Each structure stands twice: as C-alpha cells, then as structure tokens.
N, C-alpha and C positions, 0 to 999 in steps of 0.2 A: 257402481262400475269401478272396475279395477283397471288402471292403465299400467302396464309393465314397460318401463323404458330403461335402457341401459346406454350409458355413455362411457366409452372406454378408450384409452389411448394405448396403442399396441406397437411395440417395437417392430420395425420392418423386418427384423431377422426371424420373428415368430408369426408374422402376419398370416401367411397362407395356412399355417397349421391351426392358428386360432379360429380363422374363417371356417375351416373344415369342421373343427370341433363345435363351433356355434350352430352350424347348419345341420350337422348329423347327430349331435348329442344333446347339446343344452337346450335348443329350441324345442325338440321332441320332448325333453323332460318337462319343460315348463308347460307344454300343451297337454301332457297327460296328468298334470296336477289337477286334483278335483277343484281347486279354485279358479281355474281357467274356464270361463264361460264363453267367451268369443275371441277370435284371433283372425289375423290377416297377415299373410307372409308377402313381402316385397323385397326382392333381392336386387332391385334396380340400382 
C-alpha cells in the first residue's frame, strides 16, 4: 500500500491559486500515475 500525503504551508497571497492548482492539475496528475491504485477525494 502506498499512502500519498502532502503537508504544505502556503502564503495567504497565493492560497486560492494554489488550491485551484491542487484540485485541477496536481491531484489529477497523481491519480493518472500508474502507481496510484486507490484514492479518495475529500475537500471538506
């Protein structure tokens, strides 16, 4: 089992742009990686 965990401190001036990038680009890139077997999204 591979657990992918990222903890990042983001400056407030780029927070909204970073969230958009994470949700629309980075997470999709991770999920399409052949190493990704199981995933769960939770934006709460």
